[in-house]
C-alpha angles and dihedrals in degrees: 000000000000116000096208092056114096125174147087112334091212091058089049091050092049090049091054091048091051091048090051092049094048091045090053092052090046089052091050089050094049093045092049091047093049093048091051093047093047089053093051103078112093137158143089095298095049118090116199088227088071091066096084096047090044090052091048093051092048091047090050091051092049091048092051092049094045092047095056094095091053091063095047102088094188093057125096112292091223092056090046091051091047089051092051094048093046093054091046092051094045091054094042092046092051093046095048093042092051096044097044092217095121129013103241091190092065094103090048091050091049092051090048093049098042104031113019100041095048090049090048092049091048091050092049090049092049090048093053092047093056095054 
C-alpha cells in the first residue's frame, strides 16, 4: 500500500491482522460503553425515546475523535489504518447490533468460549492444586 515500505509481506499481513483484531475489540468496548451511557439518564424530564438519538450523537462524536489520525497524513500509517478500521467496526457493530440481522458479538463470544474460559479453568485448577 505504501511505496516507501519495504519488508517481508508476511510481517505486513500479520500487522494488518493484529490491527484489525485490536480495532474490533476497541469497537466492542466503545459500543458497549456508549450503550451503557445512553441508558443512564433517568428522571421526569427524560423520555426513553431520546435514548436512540443520544446514542447516535455520542457515536458520531466518538467516530469523529477516533478518525482524527486518519486525516493527518504525516502521522504513522499504522495509527491511521487502526483509526480507519476502528471507526468502520464501531459503525458496523452498532448497525448490526441495532438491526439484529447478524450478531456482531460472535467473534467476542468465540474468543470467550475458546480462549478465556479454558485459561480461567486452567488457572482455577492450578490454584486448587497449590493449596
